[in-house]
N, C-alpha and C positions, 0 to 999 in steps of 0.2 A: 702756293707754295711747292706743288708736285711739279710744275713744269720746271721750276729750278733746281727741285733736286733730281727730277727726270733727266737733265741735262747734265747735271756732273756724273749720274750714273751711267749714261750713253757715253761719255767720254773716258771715263773709266775702260767701259768694256773694248771699246776703240784702241785702247793701250794696251790689249790683254792682259790687264791687272784685274778684270772680275773675278768676285771670291763666289764660290757657289758651296753649297753643303752637301754631305753625302748622307745619306739613310742607312743606317745600318740595321739589319734583322736577326744580328746574334749577338752574343757577349764578346768583348774584347778579350781576342785571341790570336794566336799566328795567321790562324785563319778565319775569314769572316765572311758573313754573307751581305752584299750592300745590293738593295733594287733586288732581291732574289736570285743575285748571281753571286758564285764565290769568289772571293779575292785573297791572295796571299798577303797578308798584312805586313809590309814593312814602314809603316807612318805612324805608329802607335810609341806613346812614351811607356809603355808597359815593360820597361824593358827586362824584369825578373819574371816575368809571365805571371804576376800573383793577381792580377784584377778579375779573373775568372778563377781563381783558387776555390776551392769547396768549402775549404776549413774557413777561409774567411768569410765567404758567403754566410756560411753557419752562425758565425759571429756576428755578423750584421742581424739577422734575424734573430737571435737570442738579446742582442741589444735592442731590438724593435719591441721584442717584447715585455723586458724588464724597464725599459725608459720612454715607450712611446716612439713615435716619428718624428717630432721636432722637439727642440730645447725648449720653446716657449718664449724666451727673453735674451735679452743681452747677458754675456756673463756676469756683468757687475749687479745685475736685478736677481733672477731668479733662473738662470740658463747654464751657470755652470755646475756640472753632475760630477758625482764620484768617478763615473768613467772618464770626463774630461781630466779630471785634476790626476787620475792614476796615469793616464796616457802622456800626460806633460811631465811626471816624475819617471816614466820609463825613459822617454827622451831624452830628459837629461841626463840619467844614469849613461844611457846609449851613447850622448857625445861627450860625457865625459865633463860636464858643466853644471852648475850650482843649481840653475834653472830652466824652464823651457814655458814658452808661454805659445798655446794653440790660436791660430787664426783660420777664419772661414778659407781663404783661398791663399794662395801664394802672392797673388797681385794685393791684397791686403795687407798684407806681412810685410812687404815690401815697401811701398805707399806708407803704411803706418809706422814702421820702425824710423826712415827717413826723416819722414816729418815730422817727430817726436823728439830726434835727437839736434837738429839743427834748425836755424832759423834765419832770419833776415841777413845777420850780422855774419853770419858764418859759411863756412866753405864746404863745398861737395864736388869730389873731383870723381869721375865717372870714366870709366871704360869705352872708347868710342861703338863696342859693339853690344853694350849692357842689351840686358832683356826693356822691352819699352816701360815695365812696371818699376825697374829701377829708375830709368829716366823720368818717368811720371811722378814718382816720389820725389825727385831732388827737386822737380819743379814745383810741387805742392808745396813744399819745403819753404820756397820763397827765400834759400840761401842763394850765396853766389854760384851758381852752377856751370863747372867747366869740365869737357871731357879729353881726356888726355888720349895719345895715340895708343892703339891697339896693342895692352901686354906691351907697351914701351914704361920699364921703372925708370929710363933717364927723364923722358919727358914729366912723368909723375914727379920727379924729385926738382923738376926746373918750377913747376907750378906750386908744390908745397913751399919750397925756399922764397917765392915772390908774393906769398900770403902772409898777412898780420890778424887775419881773422883768430879768433880765439877758440873756436871749434872748427877741427878738420876733416872731415868723415871722407874717407875714400872708399867707394864702391866697385865690386867686381861680380861678374859671375864666376862660378867656380868652374862649369863646364859651359862656354857659349854655344847655345841654343841650334845656331845657324851653322857653325864652324864644326863645331865638334872639340877644338884645342881647350887650352888649358892658360890659366894667367901663371906667371912666376912669383907664385905666391910669398914663397921665402923672400926673395927679394926685395918683394914690395915692403912686406913687412918688416924688416931691417931700414928700410927709407922712411917708412909712413913714421917708427918708433923713434927716428933720428928727428922728425919736425915734429913731436908730440900728437901725432894724428889716429885716429880710429880707423880700423879695417872691418869693412862688413864685406862679407862674402855669401852670394845668394848660391847655395849649393845644390840648386833643382834638379838641376841634371846629373850628379856625382852620389847626391846621398842614397845609400843603399846598394849604388855600382861598384866606386872605387873603395879603396881599402881592403884590407885582409876581411875585416869584419862588416862591411858596407857602411861603414862612417863615413866614407867622403873623400873629397878631396884633402880635407883638412887632417883626416885619420891617416890617409896615403904619404903626405907630407910630414905626419909625426909635429905639426903646428899646436902651440900650448894657445891657451886662451887670454896671454898678454898678448901674443901675435897676431890672434884673431878673435876679438873681442865680441862681436857680434856676428851669428852663424844663423843662417835662414836657410831652411829646408821645407820640402814640398812632400806631401803623402798621396799625390794622387798621379804619381810617376811610378818610381821602382817598387812604392809601397802597394800600387795599385788599388788605394780607396780614394780619399779627398779631405782637404785640409793642406794646414801650413803650419808653421812653428816658429820660433825664434828662441836661440837657446843662447845664453851668455850668465852674466854675473845676476848677482842678487839686486845689485842698484838699477842694471839696465833692465831685468824683469819688471820690478816696479814702478821705474819709470815710464814702461811701455803702458803698463797697466794705467797710469795717473795720466798718460797724456797723449798715447797713441789714439787717434781719433775713430780709423778703423777696425779697432778694436772694442773702442766704447760703445761707438753709436751703430751696433749691427747685431742681428740677433745670433746666438751661439751655433756652432758647428750640432747638428743632430748628434747626441749621446751614442746613439746606434753606429755611428761612423766612426767616433772614437773607439767604441768595443772593438770593432772591424781593423781597424789602425792596430790595435794593441798585439790582437791574433797574427795581423802582418808583421808585424817587427818581430815577435815569437821565430816565424818561417825562417825571416831573412836571416836572422841571427842562424839559426840551426842548419839551413841548409846551403852553404856555401858552395854547393857544386853549380847553383844557376849563375854567379860570378865567374866561377872557372869557368864554364860553358861559354859565356859571353865573349872571355876573353879567346876564346879557342875559336868561335863564329867572327869577329873581326877580324882575327889573322888569315882564316880562309877566304873571306868577303876582298881585305885589301891584296892578298896575294893574287884571288883570282881577277881582280881591278886591273892590276897591272899588266898580267900576261894578256889582256883583250884590249889596252892602251885607254881606260878609263882616266879620266882627269881628276882625280882625288886630291881632298884638301889634309892637310896634315892633322890627322885626327887618329885617337887609339882607342877611342871611345865607341858606343854603341851608336853616338850619330856619324854616319858616313854619308857626307855633301859629295855628291857628284856634280861637278861644274860644267856648266851648259854655257854661260856667258853669253845668251842670247834668252830675252824674257819670254818673246814668241814661241822660240823653238822648244824651249823646256816645256810649255804645256801641249805643244804637239806631241813631245815624246812621252810626257804624260798620259795622254789620252791612249797612245800606241799600248802602252803597259798596261793599263786598264783592260783592253780589249784584250790583252794576252793573258789577262787574271792577277797584275800585280797591282796592288796601291801602294804608290809613295806619295811624299811630299813634293808637290811642285813650288818651290817658292822661289817669290819675285817681289821687286818693291813693292810698299814700303817698305818692306821686311828686312832686305837686304839693299845694298846700294845698286842705283839704275845701272842695267848691263851685268848683274851678277847673277841672272838667274840660274838654279842650280834644282838637282834633285836632291832632297833630304831623306835619306835611305837609315830607317833606325831600325836596330836589332833588337829581337828579344831571347833570352835563356830558352823559352818555347819553340824557336824556330827550330827548324832540322838542316843538316849539312845539303843534303837532299835540296832543299828550300834554298838555301845559299846559291847552288849551284845554277838552279833552274834559275832565279832572278839574273845571274850574270849572265847567262843564254839569254835570256831576253833582252838585257841591257844593248848586249852586243848586234841582238837582231834588228834593234829599233834606231841605231846609230849614236847611243848616248856617247 
């Protein structure tokens, strides 16, 4: 077995696609310790800088004191606590929906929702750049899975028109995680409604960041539950904690409780994490300056990047990809940046198409303008 496996590993290394982990020696922050060396952290999804917030840490500790370190069972056995119930109610109110349902991870929420809503004789249409968890959910459902052109409403309409499926589920990211751009949700919702379809939006990278109150892309575009009946959000990014949720109607949530395998057959999220997430939600709502600062930092980075000739993708979100378009070169640039004290994401296939390697730079409200300027100087010096 090992000889076969090692051959595949060696081939991946030769293709410059080998993945390696970094060992952090500190909490998630704008500056972190990696292997005993200080690094400016530009590869985290901690967009609002809440992952290391002391009040959230205290809430987690209090939750552990009250509920212990684990839930002990699945939600449907004895693992559903008052802490879970309270957070679900708060998330429902925050998203303006009747109900919300907690999942242990965003991956499980996406897979569980899709596979519970559609089956063999149904249709699932997914954007070509959707996250792997959404695509895997479509495959698990055994429905007819088709991928429409990225953010292309015309292609979506053609595929909807050609289907006679009873259930037609259209699935898209809210913010595309490797490009940072947004789907045309309003136009999509109109087309989907015309064909009696359902729209599911995974707003993992928009929730907490976009919208006046941090309600994500749905709030920013002022879309109704009729336009977007299935909303997925995660708590491990802007919230700075862990877990995920699906928000929607009473019928949707009860359907997931009854039929979502990744909800039914897994241990519930630790209640202490739910307590911490409730604390995070309060901070997220109260401290709008975090979102305002993010907008300012994004503008500063894009302006500076244009001045030094960086090839940026069309993104106004904290995800700022710098196109290198060479899968080997992107790794070399990444190594040079690490040597200068800057940690960014080096994204290669199969996460993105072959030949489209890029630096995935993520901004946080805890970054300073000086750090942005220093990053730009480093990018220019390594020839990015």
